[in-house]
C-alpha positions, 0 to 999 in steps of 0.5 A: 442570597449574595454573601460576598460581602461577608467574605474578607479580600484582603490578608490581615497584617499579622500582630506582635505577640502580647508583651507578656509572652516575648522579650524579658518578661516573657522569659521571666514568666516561663523560667521563674513565675510559671506556678506557685512553686516556681515563683516560691522557689525564685524568691528564696533564691533571689533573698539568698543571692541578695544576702550573699552579695551584700555580705561578701561585696564589701570584702571584695571591693575594699581589698588591698592590692599594694602590701607587702604582709598580712600585717600591713595589710590590716594596717592600710584597713585600719579596721575595715572589712576587706580582703588582702588581695596583695597576698596575690600581687606579691606571690603570683609568680610562685603560684603559676611557676613554683620554684622554676628560675625566673630568668627563664620564665620565658622558657614555660611560656614559650612551652605553653604557647608552643602547647595551644599551637599544637592542640589547635590542629587536634581540637579545630578541625578548619587548622591546616591538617598539615600542622599535626606534624607539629603536634606530634613533635611537641611533646619531646620540644616542650619536655627540652624547653621545661627540663632543659638538658642536651637536645640530643636525648629528644632527638634520639627519642624521636627516631624510636618511632621510626625504629619500630616502623621499620621493624614493623615493616620488616616483619609484615611478611614473616608475622602475624599483625599482633606478632607485628606490633609486639615486635615493634613495641619490644624495639621501641621500648629497647631504644628508649632504653638506649636513649639516654647513654646514646645522647650523652655520648653525642652531647660529649662529640657535639655540644647541644644543651640548655641550663637543666632545671630539676623537677624539684623546682616545678610547682603551681599551676605549671605542674598541674598543667604538665601533669594534667595535659599529658594525662590527658593526652596520654589516657585517650588513646590508651582508654581505647586500646583498653576498651576495645581490649575489654570487647575483644574475642581474644581470652588472654586479651580480654582477661587482662584488660578487664583486669587492669581496668577493674583494679585500677577503678577499685584503687584511690588515686592517692595510693597510687600516687604513693606507689609512684613516690615511695614503692616504685623505686623498690622494683627498680634497679639501685642507683636508678633515677626516676624522675617524680613527675614522670612517675606521677604522670604514669600513674596519673595516666593509667588510672584516668585510661581505666575510667576512659575504657569504660567511658569508650565502652559505654559508647561502643555499646550504644551503636547499633548492631547493624553498624558493625554488620555494615562495616562486615559487609564492606569487606572492611578487616577489624581495624579499618572497620573500628578507624572508619566506622565504628569509633568514630561514632562510639567516641561522638557518642562519648564526648560527654563522658570523655571530657567529664574525665578530663575535667576530673583528672585535671582536678585531681592533679591537686593530689600530688600535694600528698606526695611532697609536690608543690601544686598550687595547694601545696604552694598555698601552705607554703606561702601561708607558712611564711610569717608575713602571710601567716594566717591568710586563707580565702584570698589564695584559695579564691584564686586557686579556685577561680583559675581551676574554673576557668580551665575546667570551664573551658573545656566545658563549653568547648565539649558543648561546642564539638556536641552542637558541631557533630550533632551527637543527638542525631538531629 
């Protein structure tokens, strides 16, 4: 019997998927209406969103942007519902720069632009690696732009690492690695202690200075960015050192690292800030003028470093034992094994925890209001204390919260981009 007439000789063209399974309809069926419970939760959520939008949209849309006081805003609204956004247009410069002299706004703006340029080679591998030298120089440039004073101070401080490196090379043939590092650190600290008097002597011989701005004039988001970015930049390397110290075979190094980490993690940040503000001066020589912002940066950095150490230690613990054995098999010493094999993988695994610590650190900068520094929250209290704006709340806090959200959301998006680029799930 011939069955050839029943065998298909041509392939059928593929037919499109059902409309209900693709596009917006398919997405809604899968994500919003996939079952009775999901349907119920979707309906309730949409009802809540509708209620919130209908009750808040008129307040946002019917806002007043030009007024010199809250009373004038209410007069313009004439009993209608609306926000008084005029407080933002009137006091935005104060929320951003604090009490920094208006004629010198170009200095923090320039410092911020240069900061973005300095961060570029650190955050994005496609940027020419030669720019990393500018990243290393930027802290001194930014300090001089923001605080002003003599240019000789950052120049003298810049020579400190060079002096420490020379000492390290001199001790290279006469001491162990730990002895060389400790000797270089001691000499560097001594040099930094001499930096102030030496820069003043050089300033008298060759004047090179710009107008000084005292720390009490710093405030707003400028202050939060200074403390947050500095703390983030310093806490990561210090946290790595503490994590390695906690896993060290040297008893004294391990005990000191564990003691520091556990003590700092067991004390609230506000207690450390009060220590920096009130108690630290009692342990310094009489007449010592230790800048309050510098004290806060040190405490915030130490606090974040303790948490960062545990995040990095988690990444180190997640590595298979075979990675350590592979580094030993290659004949690498401890530091080369950490730099080339162990630490890159541990940091890649720890990216979510590291960025989470960074975000928490930046938000915690608002705690400086309790020690008298005027961050955005502190400046909002100062603005509301003015008779013209007494009684205004929501507009200021919404603006401040939105600015913090934009910065923290940007860090979160960068973290996700970096995870995808490095493929942290080992795809």
